N, C-alpha and C positions, 0 to 999 in steps of 0.2 A: 334524079331522085334515087335515094338508096332504097333497095327492096330487101325486106327480111321475110323469110319463109320459115314457118315453124310447124312441124308435123303435130297434129293433135293427138294427145294420149298415145304416143307413137308405139311403144312396145305392145300395149293392149290392142291397138288398131291393127298391127301386123298379125297378131293372133286371131283377131276376129275376121280378117280377110280370108283366113283358112277355115274358120268356123262360123260361117254366116248364120247358122241356126241360133247362135247366141246373141244376135243383134238385139239391142235394147234391154239386155239383161246384165246385171252387175257382174263385172269381171275384173280381175287384177292379175298383175305379173309380180311374182316374188322370187327372191333368190333363196337358195338353200331350202326350197319347199319340200324336197324329198326327205330331208332330215327333220322336218317339222320346225326348224328355226328360221332365221333370216328375217327380212323386212319386206314391206310392200314397196316395189320399185315404181310401179305405174298402175293406173286404174282409169276406168272409163267414167263418164259423167254419171251413169247409173250407180256405180260403186261410191262415187263421191257423195251422191245424194242421200245415201244411208249412213253417212258419217265417217267413212273410211278416208284415210289420208296417207299420202306418200311418206315413207320413212317409218311408219308404224310397225313395231315388231309383230310378227305373225301371231305370237302367243296372246298378245293383247287384243288382236282382232278376231280371234278364233270364235268367240261367242256370236258376234254380230254377223260374221260370214256364214255361220251355220244357220242363223235365223232367217237370213235372206237368200240362202242357197247361192252364195257367190262362187263363180267359177274361178279357180286358181290355176294359172299357167306357170310352169317353171321357165325362168328366163332362158332364152336361146339367142345369145348375142350374135352368133353367126348368121342366123336368119334375119335379124334386125338390120345387120350391116348390108345384106343383099337387098332388102327393101329400100334402105337408104340410097344405095347405088342406083336403084331403079328410079327413085324420085329425082335424083340429081340428073340422070340421063333424060328424063322427061323434059326438064327445063332446058337442057342443052339442045334437045331436038327442035324446040321452037325457035331457036336462034334469035331470041329477043333480048335476053338478059346479058349485059356486059359485065366483065370481071366477076363471073360467077364463082363463088367460093363456098366450100363446105366448111362450116364452123364447128359443128359437132354432128353426132350421128343423126340428129333430127332437126338440125338448123342450118340454114343457108343464107348467104348474103350475095347481093349483086346490085347492079345499077341499071336504071331505065332512062334513056335519053328523051324523056317526055315531060313537058311542063304542064300541059292541059290536064286538069284534074279528072275530068270525065274520060278522056282518052286513056289516061293512066289506069283508071279503074277498069276499063274494058280489057286492057292488056293483062292486068293482074288476074282478072276473072278468067281469062283464057288460060293462063298458066295454071291456076287453081283447078279448073275443070279438067284440063288435060292430065294432071297428076292423079286426080281421083278416078277418072275413067280408065287410065292405064294401070294403076296399081291398087286401087281400092282405098288408098290412104287419103284422108282429108287434111287440109292444111289451113293455117291462118296466116294472113299476110299483112305486113305493115310497110308503109312508104313514108319517107320523110327526108329532110335535108342531110342528116348525118346517121351514122350507124346507131348511135345511142338513142336518137329520136325514133329511128325505125323500129328498134326493139320495143320502145315505149308504145308505138303505134300498134304493134302486134299484141302487146299486153291488152290494149283496149279492144282489139279485134276479137280476142278470145273471151274477154269478160262481158261485153255487151252484145246481146243478140241482134240489136238493130244494125250493127255493122255488117252482118252476114259474113263474118270472118275476114273482112277486108277493111282496113282503116287507112285512109290517106290523110296524114297529118300535115296540113298546110300551116304556114307561119301565123296566120290569123287565128288559128285554133290552138296554138302552142301553149299560151299562158294558161288557158283553162285546163288543158291536159296535164300540165306540170303541177297545177294546184291540187289535182285529184290523185296524184301518184305519191304514195308513201315513199320516203327516202330509201327504205330497205328494198324497194322494188326497182330501184334504178340500176340499170346494167353498169357494172364496174364498181359498185359500192359494196365492199366486203364487210364482214362482221365488225372488224376493228374500226374501220372508218365510220361505219354506221353508228356505233356506240359513241364515238367521239362527236359526231354531228348531233346526236340526240342530246348530249351533254351541253352543246352550244345552242340548243333550242331549234335545231334544224329538223323539222318533222316531215316536210314534203319536198318534192323536187323543185317546186317554186321557191321555197325558202332557201334552197341551196343556190339557185341561180341568182337570187337577190343578194347574195353575199358579195362582199368586195373581193375583187380578183386577188389582191395581195394577201387577204386573209386566207383564201383558198390555197394559194401557193405555199404560204407559210405553214399551214396546218396539215395539208393533205398532199403536198408535193406534186410531182409531175402527173401522177395517175389521177389525182383528184382534179387538177387543173384541166387535164384533157377532157374529163367527163363534164366539168363545168362549161368548157368551151363548146363541146358537142351539144349540150342541152341549150346553149344559146344559138345553135344553128351554124356553128363554125366547124367544118370538118377538120379533124386532126388525128383521127385514128386510122391507121393503115393496116388492113388485114392482109396476111400472107397465107399462101397455101401451106398447110401443115408440113413440117419437115421433121422426120424422126427416123431412126433406124428401124428397118422392117424386121430385123432379128438382132438379138444381142447375145453374144457368146463369151465364154471364158473357159479356156482349157490350158493345161500345163503338162509337161513331160517331167516325170520324177527323175531325180538324180540316181535313184536306185529303184529296183522292182519290189513290189509288195503284193501279198495276198491277204493282208490284214483288212478286214471289212471296216474296222474302226478307223483306220487311217483314211481309207477311201471315203467313208462317210463324212469325216471331218473336212477333207479336201473338197468334196462335192458341196458341202454346206457353205464353205467359204466362197466358192465360185458362184453358187446360187445367190448368196448375199450380195456379191459384187454386181451381178447382173440386175438384181432388184434395185440396187442403188442407182444404176444407170437408167432403169426404167423411170424411176421417180424424178431423176434429174431432167429428163426430157418430157415430163408430165404425161407419161403413157402407162398403159397396163397391158398385160399379156394374158393369153388363154391357154398356151401350150408350153410345157416344160419338158425338154429332152435332155437325157443324160447319155453320154457315150463312154465306153471303156475299151481300152486297147492293151494288148500285150506288146512285147518288144518285137517288132517285125524284123529286127536285125539279128535276133537270136534264133536261128533256125534249129538249134539243138533243144529248144524248149517248145512245149505245146502252144499253139497260137489260138487266140480267141478275141474276136472283136464283135461288139454288140451295141445296141442302143435301144432305149425305151422312151415312150412319150406319155406323159400324163396330161390329160385335158382337165383344166381347172373348171370348177362348177360355174364360177363367175370370173370375168377378167379382174386381175388385181395387180398391185405392185408391192404388196406387203411381203417383207422378207420372210416372216415366219411361214406364211402359206406356200411361198415358192420353195423354200428350203424343204418343207415337209413333202412337197410333190417331188422334188429332186431325189430325196432319200427313198421315197417309195419307188421311183423309177430305177434307182440303183439296186434296190433289193430284188427287183424283178429280173434283172439280168446278171447279177453277180454269181459267179461260180467259184468256190474256194480252191479248186485245184490249179488255178492259173496264177502266174506272176504278172501283175499289171504294171505298165509303164506310163500310161497316159489316161487321164479322165477329163471330162469336160461337161459343161452345161450350156444349152442353147435355149433361149426364150424366143417364141414366135407367136403368130396371131396377135401382133401388137396393134393397138389402136390408141387414139387420144383418150386421155383420162375422162374427158367430158362425156364419153359414151356411157359411163355407168354412174353419172351423177344425178342427184335429185334436181339440181340446177347447176349453172356453170360455176358456182362457188362452193357448194357443199357436197362432199363426197357421199356416196351411198353406203359404202362398206363401213364397218365398225369405226366410229369416229375416234374412240380411244386408241385403237390400233393405229389409225392414221396419224394421230398426234404423236404416238410413240415413235413411229418411223421418222416423222419430221424432226423430233428431238434428237434421235440417233444421228440422222444426217447432219444436223446442225453441229452437234458435238464433234463428230468425226471430221467435219470440214474445218473446224476451228483448231482441234488438238491433234489431228493426225488420223490417217486411214485406219479403220477397224479398231480405233481406240475403245469404242463401245461395240460389242458384238454379242451374238447369241451364244449360249453355253455350248451348244452342239458344235460350234465352230472351233472349239478348243482354246486353250490358253495360248498356245503358239502352234503354228503350222508344222505338222509332223513330217509331211511328205516333202522334204527339201527339194526345191525345184532347180532346174537348169536355168 
């Protein structure tokens, strides 16, 4: 059986482990809280009960938060990643779960070689209790024949108190479970596919599995067919451990030396943009932006200066505008006008999978308009040529001719 583990209200739960005095009181985690902007990233059940929702802009929630004395935490993704690692280690320590894989910062998959339902429930309860006792984090668990069905089981484990956060979805219960699940809540069904399904009168997961296989393949391709098969109990999704570059860099040596801050700014902007594009290509985000500047080490007759600066982003992102802004800020921290510079570079680090900052696995947390803009730019540049569309700060053409 496939096991799915989902940490409950993860970001807020991490904060409340460190602030137990706030237990049973409404609390949320927000991004850009210090500036008064941003949105709600996560909230506990007490905050949900007063009408707050994930993704709500902070300014819209201001009145209700004041009325109910809601505690607001500034998002600390580094801390959340540490808690995530602790949860993962707890499961590994028990040496029960096979093929254990971290899917996102608060979700994990594995398999349990157990067929008996009661025995399976006992093992899952053991895992759940060990995580809570060791980390303070509560989790919901779902077990089923496939990854997609296991995700569905976890959905019910969270939704219905009678499951006590553990749902074992056996084949005899599948049809009933499918009938109660709206199509938009099925794992793997994105917005575009969902809208098409609703156009065809497919409102629930059961409606979907009742469709003809050829219809599914014709209208929704391989992705839709895989989801359809998984909902039928046929495993066809294979999860792999995430593979991405842990740091992304771009640096160049100029054909000539320059002390012109405008030239350096333009070059740094181009490198930052290129790095951001690579981030998006591997579906990751970064938290740190480093800029390095060097003079010509071969010119002993000239003053030498080498330096670097790191800007920590408020929230992980892969947005070119935010990364370029951070890179320029780093450059301005270390630039000295009396030196002739020969080499500059940008390094992105603290990289994590994009799911770590999403409302769910399909909808990004950060500005949706900005996200769509980046997608449009990437699409145009992919079709018509590199940097065909770029930000104004990158210049009309690259001025620092490179070797």
